[in-house]
LOZA-844223 format. One line per 5 residues: number of its first residue (from 1); their letters; for each residue x, y, z of C-alpha. Coordinates in pm, 1 decimal. Example, Ala and Ser with C-alpha at 12.3 -4.5 7.8 and 13.67 -1.06 7.14 Angstrom:
# LOZA-844223
1> AS> 1230.0/-450.0/780.0 ~ 1367.0/-106.0/714.0 .
END
This chain:
# LOZA-844223
1> MQDGF> 5441.4/17850.7/6829.1 ~ 5171.2/17554.8/6838.7 ~ 5081.0/17324.2/7131.5 ~ 5248.9/17043.8/7142.2 ~ 5058.7/16716.6/7060.5 .
6> MTDPT> 5263.9/16519.0/7375.9 ~ 5430.4/16652.5/7633.8 ~ 5337.4/16359.2/7881.2 ~ 5735.5/16258.3/7928.4 ~ 5579.4/15931.1/7976.0 .
11> LLGSL> 5440.0/15931.1/7651.1 ~ 5730.2/16078.4/7496.2 ~ 6017.2/15828.8/7568.4 ~ 5747.7/15609.3/7472.7 ~ 5734.8/15795.6/7120.8 .
16> DGQQY> 6142.5/15791.9/7087.0 ~ 6262.6/15735.8/6762.3 ~ 5915.8/15735.6/6624.6 ~ 5740.3/15977.2/6317.1 ~ 5397.8/16062.7/6277.7 .
21> LVLRP> 5144.6/16213.6/5994.7 ~ 4908.0/16416.4/6129.0 ~ 4584.6/16630.9/6077.1 ~ 4556.1/16901.5/6374.3 ~ 4170.8/17043.6/6424.5 .
26> ASHVA> 4185.5/17425.8/6533.0 ~ 3822.8/17500.9/6494.7 ~ 3473.9/17330.9/6593.6 ~ 3621.5/16982.3/6648.0 ~ 3908.8/17084.7/6818.3 .
31> TFYAA> 3669.3/17309.9/7078.6 ~ 3441.2/17004.8/7075.2 ~ 3768.1/16729.0/7196.6 ~ 3927.0/17020.3/7451.2 ~ 3552.5/16997.3/7623.8 .
36> EQATM> 3553.4/16646.3/7581.7 ~ 3814.6/16564.2/7760.2 ~ 3849.0/16806.2/8018.0 ~ 3511.1/16630.4/8121.8 ~ 3612.0/16270.2/8086.8 .
41> RKSLP> 3955.3/16364.5/8317.1 ~ 3794.9/16507.5/8587.9 ~ 3571.5/16166.0/8664.2 ~ 3952.2/15972.2/8613.5 ~ 4252.8/15936.4/8808.2 .
46> SSITH> 4456.5/16213.9/8729.2 ~ 4758.0/15958.3/8699.7 ~ 4605.4/15872.5/8329.4 ~ 4803.7/16006.1/8023.1 ~ 4651.6/16178.4/7757.1 .
51> PNTGH> 4743.6/16406.7/7471.2 ~ 4818.1/16736.4/7484.2 ~ 4675.8/16803.0/7178.4 ~ 4375.0/16668.6/6992.3 ~ 4517.4/16535.9/6672.9 .
56> VTLRG> 4378.4/16254.0/6351.6 ~ 4682.4/16022.0/6333.8 ~ 4729.2/15888.1/5925.3 ~ 5043.0/15707.5/5947.8 ~ 5299.7/15608.4/6164.0 .
61> FYEPS> 5687.1/15512.6/6112.9 ~ 5993.9/15388.8/6257.3 ~ 6280.3/15558.6/6055.7 ~ 6491.8/15727.9/6296.4 ~ 6800.6/15766.0/6022.3 .
66> RVHEL> 6609.1/15859.6/5774.7 ~ 6386.2/16177.1/5918.4 ~ 6431.6/16390.7/5633.9 ~ 6393.3/16164.6/5339.5 ~ 6062.9/16062.8/5513.1 .
71> KSTLE> 5939.0/16400.2/5492.7 ~ 6080.9/16504.8/5137.6 ~ 5788.5/16211.4/5089.1 ~ 5532.8/16340.4/5275.6 ~ 5576.4/16707.8/5157.5 .
76> AWAKR> 5531.2/16551.2/4814.9 ~ 5252.6/16401.2/4890.7 ~ 5122.2/16706.4/5109.4 ~ 5152.8/16950.0/4756.2 ~ 4901.1/16750.7/4561.4 .
81> QEPIE> 4630.6/16712.7/4852.9 ~ 4351.9/16849.5/4853.9 ~ 4170.8/17024.7/5217.5 ~ 4014.7/16725.6/5422.7 ~ 3700.4/16746.7/5591.3 .
86> VRVDR> 3697.2/16627.7/6015.2 ~ 3352.8/16573.6/6102.3 ~ 3303.5/16358.4/6476.9 ~ 3083.4/16106.5/6486.4 ~ 3040.9/15937.2/6807.2 .
91> VDGFP> 3250.9/15911.0/7152.9 ~ 3366.0/15533.5/7163.7 ~ 3710.0/15300.4/7229.5 ~ 3923.6/15095.6/7137.6 ~ 3881.6/14811.2/7377.1 .
96> TPFQV> 4199.1/14600.9/7579.3 ~ 4440.4/14554.0/7556.4 ~ 4448.2/14937.1/7375.7 ~ 4174.7/15084.8/7631.0 ~ 4169.3/15419.9/7494.6 .
101> LIARL> 3845.5/15671.7/7447.5 ~ 3830.5/15823.6/7141.2 ~ 3611.1/16103.3/6938.4 ~ 3502.5/15873.9/6633.3 ~ 3520.1/16079.8/6281.6 .
106> QRSDS> 3317.6/16006.5/5985.3 ~ 3436.0/15840.4/5674.9 ~ 3442.5/16122.3/5493.4 ~ 3533.8/16097.1/5141.2 ~ 3838.9/16339.6/5153.9 .
111> LIDAY> 3939.7/16180.1/5483.1 ~ 3955.1/15791.0/5269.8 ~ 4115.3/15967.2/4938.8 ~ 4360.5/16116.2/5163.9 ~ 4434.5/15754.4/5352.6 .
116> SSLTT> 4414.9/15567.3/4986.6 ~ 4687.3/15838.6/4838.5 ~ 4869.6/15807.7/5110.3 ~ 4957.6/15463.6/5105.8 ~ 5005.3/15465.9/4748.9 .
121> RLDDA> 5317.5/15648.8/4778.2 ~ 5422.1/15480.9/5063.3 ~ 5400.6/15168.8/4845.2 ~ 5697.5/15298.5/4636.7 ~ 5892.0/15369.1/4963.2 .
126> DFCRI> 6034.7/15103.4/5187.0 ~ 5976.4/15316.9/5506.3 ~ 5911.7/15070.5/5837.5 ~ 5549.5/15151.4/5885.4 ~ 5378.9/15130.1/6253.4 .
131> GELPL> 5058.7/15045.6/6322.9 ~ 4934.4/15022.2/6014.6 ~ 4560.4/14890.8/5891.8 ~ 4385.2/14826.7/5541.1 ~ 4200.2/15150.0/5479.8 .
136> EEWVF> 3843.5/14927.3/5537.3 ~ 3982.2/14839.0/5906.8 ~ 4080.0/15186.1/5969.9 ~ 3916.6/15392.3/6230.7 ~ 3960.1/15811.3/6225.3 .
141> HLSLI> 3948.2/15959.5/6566.5 ~ 4130.4/16124.1/6804.3 ~ 4265.1/16020.5/7115.0 ~ 4096.6/16106.5/7397.5 ~ 4242.6/15963.6/7739.4 .
146> YCNSL> 4467.9/15626.9/7712.8 ~ 4306.0/15438.4/7948.6 ~ 4545.4/15171.3/7947.9 ~ 4672.0/15156.2/8332.3 ~ 4306.7/15060.3/8419.1 .
151> SEADW> 4155.3/14793.3/8469.1 ~ 3934.7/14553.4/8265.3 ~ 3649.2/14630.4/8505.3 ~ 3660.6/14957.1/8501.1 ~ 3774.0/15045.4/8175.6 .
156> RKTHT> 3421.5/14923.8/8077.2 ~ 3270.2/15108.5/8290.6 ~ 3471.1/15377.8/8208.1 ~ 3370.6/15316.0/7804.6 ~ 2991.9/15273.0/7863.9 .
161> ENQRK> 2953.0/15619.8/8051.6 ~ 3119.4/15791.7/7763.1 ~ 3014.6/15629.5/7503.3 ~ 2784.9/15845.5/7279.9 ~ 2682.6/15936.7/6982.5 .
166> VEDHP> 2742.4/16325.4/6890.6 ~ 2446.4/16517.0/6762.6 ~ 2531.7/16815.2/6687.3 ~ 2864.5/16636.2/6439.4 ~ 3107.3/16970.6/6475.5 .
171> HEILT> 3348.8/16964.4/6147.3 ~ 3566.7/17166.9/6005.9 ~ 3842.7/17168.7/5646.9 ~ 4186.0/17116.8/5696.9 ~ 4387.1/17260.0/5462.2 .
176> QAEFV> 4779.3/17129.3/5570.5 ~ 4838.5/16788.4/5721.5 ~ 5194.9/16825.4/5997.4 ~ 5485.9/16557.5/6027.2 ~ 5575.1/16538.3/6385.9 .
181> WYENG> 5877.8/16284.9/6484.4 ~ 6069.3/16233.3/6846.0 ~ 6359.2/16198.6/6941.7 ~ 6587.1/16216.9/7328.2 ~ 6236.2/16280.4/7470.4 .
186> VERAE> 6135.9/16586.9/7261.4 ~ 5856.8/16647.6/7033.4 ~ 5938.6/16849.6/6662.6 ~ 5691.2/16919.7/6414.5 ~ 5653.4/17081.2/6051.2 .
191> VLPFG> 5356.6/17210.8/5875.2 ~ 5305.4/17079.1/5522.9 ~ 5063.2/17313.4/5378.6 ~ 4830.9/17102.0/5121.4 ~ 4858.3/17201.2/4718.7 .
196> GPAPQ> 4524.2/17020.8/4535.6 ~ 4252.6/17257.1/4476.6 ~ 4011.6/17343.7/4769.9 ~ 3618.2/17217.6/4730.5 ~ 3393.7/17425.2/4582.8 .
201> TF> 3053.3/17557.4/4783.3 ~ 2731.6/17599.1/4608.6 .
END
């Protein structure tokens, strides 16, 4: 059984009724994520919240009464999706009012294509999409620590101390996404395997 993406009761409550399409790194990126998050937590208040498992969000929704219909649409997208490369570029952060430390990803061709094809698929439906931005504005990332409870001054200090280029650029190829939904404080997830052709290797 896979680890949950969110386990903090406060976070679970705040996500009630929402659904997400995410990528779950499981190799080099996951190892980097776990080590980086553990290091950050040592210097931050214990009350700071964070994801339980690293993930890349491709889209968020609010469709509590249409979960199965939404899942079917995303399954159809996944069946045509080729494997996706995720590669860490730097440790960075989203500014106030968000105040989130992140592992920013490089904008790989496969990530861009996945986001774009997903937008095309969703434009043919009427699902309520939350937190969506145009492709050119979207930052591909894994959230490391949620620092919104820090004062703005403490956040600036924390961001400055942690931001850096990641020189070895840990990366991996992902062959599936996950559909995640939250209901009554409980997280549920289902794997959506990609059905497109594997990338060529030389």
